N, C-alpha and C positions, 0 to 999 in steps of 0.2 A: 545475338552478340556478334560484334565485329571480330575480325582476327585480332588477337592480342598483339600489342606493339612489340617489335623485335629490334628496336634501335639500341645502340650501345648504352643510351641513357636509361633505358627501361629497367625495371626491377627484375628479379628472378622469375622468369615466366614459368619455369618448371614448378615452382612453388605455388603459383596461381592455379595452374592446371590441376595440380594435386589437390589444392583446397576446394576447387570447384567440383572435382570428381568425388571428393570426400563428402561434400554437401549432398550431392545426388545419392551417394551411397546410403547416407543416414536417412534420407527421405524414402528410400526404396527398401531398406532392409530392416527397419523397425528401430526400437528404442535402444539406447545405451543402458545396460543394466548395472546399477550401482550395488556394490557388495558390502562395503563398510565405510566408516568415516572416523576421522580423528582430528580434533581441532577445527581448522578452517578447511581441511582437506577431505575429499571423498575419493573412493577407489572403485574402479570398475572390475568386471569379472576377470580381466587379464592382469589385474594388479596395478594398472596405470593410475597415477594420482592426478587429481584436478583440484585447484583452488576453487572453492564454492563461492564465486563472486556475487551471488544473489542470496546467500544464506538459505538455499533451497528455494523457497518462494517467499522471500523477504522475512523469514520467520525464525531460522535456527540461530537465535541471538547469541547463545552460549557455545555455539559450535557443536561438534559431534563428539560423542564419547564422554559426556559429563556424568561421571559415576554417581554423584550425589542425586541427580534426578532419577537415575535408574533405581537407586536404593530407596528413594522416597516412594516410588511406584511399588516396589516389591513389599515394603513395610505395610503400605496401605492395602495392598491386595491380600495380605495375610490377616490384617485386622478387620477390615470391612471392605470386601471387593465391590459391593454395590449397595447403595440405598438411594431412595428418591427424596425429593424435597416438596412433595405434595401433601395436602391435608394436614397442615400444621406439623410436619415432620422435617427434620434436617439432620445434619451430622457435623462434627467438628471441622473437617477440612473446608466445607462450604462456608461455615461461620467465620473461620479464621481468614479465608481468602477474601470474603466480602469486607471484613473489617480492615484488612491491610489495603485493599484497593481504595476504599473510601478515605483512608488516611493519606494515600499517595497523590490523589488527583489535585490539580492546582485550583479548582473551583469547588465550592460546596456541593456535595452530592449526598443523597439520603439513603438510597437502597441500590442493591445489585441484583440483577437477574442473570442467571447463567444459561448458556446454550453451548453448542458444540463447534461452531464455526463463525467466521465473520459474516457469512451470508445469513445464517440463522439469526445472529444478533441484529443485523440491519433489517431483516424481515420482521423481527419482533418489534423493532422501533416503529415500523409502519402501522402495525396493529395497535400499538400503544398510543400513537398519535391519534388514530381514528377513534379509539375507545375514549381517550381523554376529551376530545371535542364533543362526542356524543354525550358524555357525562355532564359536560358544561352546558348542554342544550344548544350546541352549535353544529347541528348535523351537516350544514353546508360547508363548514370549514375543514376540508379534507385534503386539499391538494398539497403535494409535497414537491418542492423544487430541488432538483439536483443540478449537476453541471455537465455540460458536454465534456467528454473525456474523463469524467469522474468514474471511479470504480468502487462498487459497493457490494459485489457478490453476484451469484448466479441463480439463486432461488427466484421464484416468479417476481416478487416485489423488489428484491434486491437487484436483480438483473434489470428490472425496469428503471430503477434509479441509476444504474450504471449507464454512462453516457457514451458507450462505444457501439457503433452500428452492428458489428459482428455478433454482439451479445443479444441483439434484438432480431436480426434477420431470420425469418422462417420459424420463429418462436412465438409469433403473435404478440410481441412486446413492443413498446411498454404498455402496461395495463392503464386503465383510466385513473385519473387523479395524480399521475406522475408526469412532471414536465421538467424541462432542462433550461438552465440559464447559460450565459456565455462561458466559454473556457477562458480562464485567466492566464493564458500563455502569452506573455508580453512579446517574446521573440517572433511568434507566428502572427499574432493578431493586433499588436500595437501599430498605430498609424504612423506614417513617416513624420518624424519630428516630434512625436508625442512622448513625453516622459513617462516613466513607470507610474508616478503619482497621478498624472493626467489619465493614463490608461485605466488605473484603478477607479478614478472618479467616473469615467465613462461607463465602466462595468456596473458600478453601483447605481448610476442613473438608469442604465438599461434594466437592471433588476427592479428598480422602482417602477418603471414603465410596465414591465412584465406583470408585476403584482397588481398594478392598477388595471391593466387589461383583463387579467383573470378575475379581478374583484377581490380586494383585500379580505373581505369577509369569507372567501372560499379558500384562502391559502393558509395552511396549517403549520408547515415546517419547511426548513431549508437544511439540507445535509451536505457536508463538505469534508473532504480529507484536508488536514493542514497542508500537506504536500501530496499532490496527486501521484499515485504510484503507478499502477498498470497503464494509466493514460499517457505515461512518458516521463515520470519524475518532474512534474511541473511545480516549481516553487512559486508561491504567490508573489505578485508584484508589491512593491512598497505601498503601504497604507491600504491595501486591498481589504483585509478582513476588518480593519477599523471602520471602513466606510460601509461594507456589507452589513456588519452587525448593527450599525445605526439604522439602516433601512428595515431590518428585521424587527428591531425593537419598536420602531414607529408603528408598525402594523400588527403587533402582538403575534409574531410568528416565531415558533420554537426554533432553536438552533441546535442541530445535532452534529457533533464532531465525530467523524469516523477515524478512530485512532488505530485501526487494525494493523496498518503498516507503520505508522509514525510512533506508536506507543512504546514505552519501555526503553528509551534511550536513543532511538534511531536518529533524532534530529539534534542531539546534544543536550537535551533535557529529558526528564522522565516521560513527558508527553509533548506532542507537537503543539497542543493547545497552549502550553507554557511558552514555547519558542515564539509563537505568533500572537500571543496575548488574546486567546480566544476565551469567550465566556459562554460555553454551551449549556443548554438545559439538560441534554443527555449526551453520553459518550459511549461509543462502542469500541470494543477491543478484543483481540484474539492473538494469533500468531506468537509473538514473543512473550505473551502471558505465561506460556509454559515452555518457552524456547522451542515450541512445536513438537516437544517430545510426546505429548498426547493431545488430542483435540479438546479444546475448551475455548469459550468466548464469554464475554460479559456485556451487559447493558447497564450503565449507571445512570440514574435519574435524580433530579433534585427534588426537594420537598414539594415545590409547587405542583409537580406532576404526580408524585406519589400520593399525596393527600387526596387528590381527585380520584385516582385509581382505587385507593382504599375505600373511600366513601361509596363509590359506585359499585364496587364489588360487594360491599356489605348489603347494598340495596338488592343486587341480583342474587346474592347468596354464594358467589364464587368469583374468582378471577380466572376465566376460562381460557387460559393460555399456559403453555409449558411443554417440556419435552421429557420423555422417560429418562434421558441422560442429563437433564439440567443439573449442574452442580455435582456430577458423578464424583464420588469420593476419591477415585484414583487420579484422574486428571487434576482435580482440585488440590490434592496433596502435592502433586508435581508442580503446579502453579505456585503454591505457597513456598515450596523449596526454591523455585526460580526467583521469586521476589526476595527471599533471604539472601541468595547468592548476589543478586544485584546490589543489595545493601552492603553485605559483608566485604565484597571485593571492590566496592566503589566503581561499578561498571560505568556509571555516568562520568565519573572523573577520568576513567580510562578513555572513554569515547572523546571527551574534550581534549585529552592529551594527544590523541592520534588524528583527530579529524582535520587538523590544520594540514598535515601531510597528505591526507586523503584528498582534500579539496585542492591543494597545490598541484598534485599530480593530475587530478581530473581536469583542472582548468589549463594545465599545460598542453592539452590537446587542442585548445582553442585556436592556435595558430596553424594547425594542420590544414592543408588546402581542401581536404574532404570534409572538414568539420564546420558546421554552421554555428552551433552553440554548444557550450558545456554549461551544465546547471546542477546545483546540488546544495545540500546543507547537512551538517553533521556527517554521518557515514552513509549517505544515500546520494546518488547522482546519476547523471546521464550524459551521453555524448550523442548529439544529433548529427547524422551524416547527410550531406546535401550534394547535389550535382553541381551547383554554382554558388560559391561562397558569397559573392557580391550581391546576387539577386535573391538568395535564399531558396532558389528553385530546388525542389526535392527530386530525388530519383524516381523514375517510374516504379511504382510498387511491384509490378510484374517481374522486375529484375532481381528483387530480393537482396539488395545490397546489405542491409542490416543482418539478414539471416546468413549471408555468405561470411561476413566478418565474424559473427559469433561462432559459426562452424569452424572457422580457422582458429579462433581463440581456443575452442575446445581441442583442436589438434595440438595446440600449444600448452594444454593442461590448465585451461581456465574456463569455467562455466559462467557465462553471463547471459543476459536475455535481450533479445531484440524485440522491441515493440514498434513495428514498422521499421523505420531506419533510425530510431533512437535506441541506443544500447545502454541498458541500465546496470548499475552497480549498487549492491546493498549487502556487503559481506557480513559475516558474524561479527558481533560487537567486540569480541575478544581479539580481533586482528591486531597485529603489531605494525609499527612503521616499516620494518623490513619486509613484512608480508605484503603491506600495501604497495611498496615499490615493486616487489615481485609480480603482484597482480597486474599493475599498470604496465610493467615492462612486457608482459605476455600479451596484453591487449595492444600495445603499441606495435608489436611485431605483426599481429593480425591485421591491424589497420593499414600497415604498409602494403601487405599483400592485397588487401581490399582496394587500395588506391590503384594498383596496377590493373586489377580486374575491372574497376569502374572506368578506367581509361579506355577500355575496349567496348564499352556499351554504345548502342545507337543513341 
């Protein structure tokens, strides 16, 4: 790092030095310990409060301290603290949760399979896709196409579908039969003069070529998040999914919508599939399914898939997949109560009422000299920091500019997440307009300190 500028026009250098020192302190002294939470706020051991600008990990949709969820868990613990869903057995919370989910989704689905995390749900999808094609006598039709910068989890198969190099390096990933298509980030990968629609057409044509190169008879499924989350909050370009789905349909390739982050109101509809007019054969969901109060996830599948699984399992004598805690009654009861709260409090209506202010404040940073792009939908968004606004040149990753800005935001009482130099926002869905303003005000102050720091970089 160069000496920081000390001209009269420069910003408060003391605050920059303090922020940089604090970043190093956090890196050297270990984690911040969170003691309690209330609403959109969490509090550390010293009692300092922070706006949880990422809802934990995109998940605490109803915020912290929702007593109805606590009470639902306690009731279920007293009544039936555990039972499984194997060998033709089940229980009421799992039945009710499955029925409610099947009634909520925007496309016809037939059955629900429960797991404990988004990773487990997406891992289960891989096994189901392979099982399905074996049952149909198509043992060669096994390849699954994900996308670069997509995120689908960290178990072996889910991490393989994840299109982030750090999740593969030194893990011997990806495994066989998993491949990746282009990242649909128009700002980064659109050609000069190319419209969003033309960019989407080019990506669909690229997917068509990829399928042809692999052999259509070998490609089984395509998995995608409606909005990419951990890859940088990448919103699909106009007409993208319409064109991608046409390619999949042409080659009899299953479409899987990963709703782990987008589901349950995040994009302004109950599911991201509704926001972007997706017609998936399977959907995975987790996180906001229980407002993250207890671990639970689900795979929903349509009749086309279920009937094949059912017939093949009759032939084998069992469906040899499941987890001890699949549909655990306590998380299932909490998830049911979460869905009731969404309906009774019209959480979707609330999101639609405040997301305009969220997007206005988010995009208000677009003119900042350090910001290359602002992007988002509903109550999720990101600010991408760049070294040169005109050329889109990124900062040297070694400088950790995004990490520096988020560390300064934390000093300001705001927790957000840097994914490289893209800073993500995904607050609890219960956030108010006044709290949205407070959140972005705190970030704006951190960004100003970050700009001064960046001015001193080589």
